[in-house]
N, C-alpha and C positions, 0 to 999 in steps of 0.2 A: 600448619598454617602457611599460605602464601605471602609474599612479600607485598607490601603496598605499593601502588602505583604512584610514581613520583614526578612523572612528567607528562605534558599534553601528548608527545610523540609515543609514549607508551599507551596511553588511552587509544590513540588513533591506530597504532598497529594491532592492539588486542580487540578492539571493537569496530574496526572499519565494516562499512555494510557491504558484505560480500554476497554475491548471489548463491542461494539455496536451491536445490532442485526439490520440487514438491509435485505429489502424485495429486491431481484434483479430480473428484468425481462430480459428474454432472448429474444434479438430481433430476429424478424423471426420466432417466435414460440408462442405459448401461454402459455408456462411455465415461472414460477416464483419459486424461491427458496429463503427460509429464511437462512441466514448465519450470523455469527458474524465475524466482522472485529475489529482488533486492531489497533489504530493510531500508526504511526511510531514515534520513539523517533527522536530526532534531530540527533543522532549518527547513527541511522539506516538509515535515509533518506541521509545523507551525504554519508554513505557507499555505498548504491544503486547507487546515482548519479555518485559516483567515480567509480563504476563498469561499468555505461554506457560510460564513458570516455575510459576505458580500458587501455592496456598496450601501452606506448609511444604516449599517446593521440589519438590513433585509436579507434574510437568508437565501443563499443561491443553492438549491439542491439539483439544478439542472445537471444531467449526465454524470451524477455524483459518483457512481459506483466505476463508470469507464475512466474518470479523472484520476481516481485513486489508483485502479489497476494500473493505468498507464505509467505512474509513477514509480511502479514496482516490478512491472512485467519486462524482464529483459533476456538476453542471450546467456549463455554461460560465462561470456565475458564482460557481461555488465552493460551491453549496448541495448537501448530500449527497443522493444519490439514494436510498439506502434503508439500513436498519439490518442488522446481522449476521443477525438471524433471517430477515427476508424475503429476503435475498441468499442465504442458505444454502437456501432453498427452490426456488432456480433450478437449471437443469441443471447437473449436475457438470462436464459439459465446457466450459460457458460459464464458470462461476466459476473453473475450473482456468486456462483461457486469460487471464482478467482477472487472477488471482493472479500468473501469470507475468509480465504486463505491470506489475504494481505492484512486484514484486520488482526487475524492470531498472530501472525508474523511481527506485526508492529505494536502488540500490546494495547490494541484498541477494544475496549470491552463493548462489545455489540455496536448496532447501529446508534444506540442511545449516545454512546461516547461522541461520535461524530455529528449527531444531530445537536448536542449540547454546547457544542463548540460555537453554535450560532446563538445561544441563549446566554444572559446575564444573569 
């Protein structure tokens, strides 16, 4: 059995969100692409989920997939690859496949978990 973590610094060094290389298959095509995805921090996930709720509790699902992908799609060193606007202009098949990988990486249980963020 391992020793319990005793400090915030130990948590940060053990669980720092580091980019991971992922092979993403684009459905409906024979194409696959290797990308780096960085897990969200707790604060980033909360911010994204709050953005889904929108102003006055009205859900904002506009460009949802690209917004989440843009938070996680990075270079090997962790630099963001693009913003939600530019990623939203890519193929829906590609963004959808990246979105699915981002959800898996961040423990989001399907679209329902994201959409439920806007419900009380």
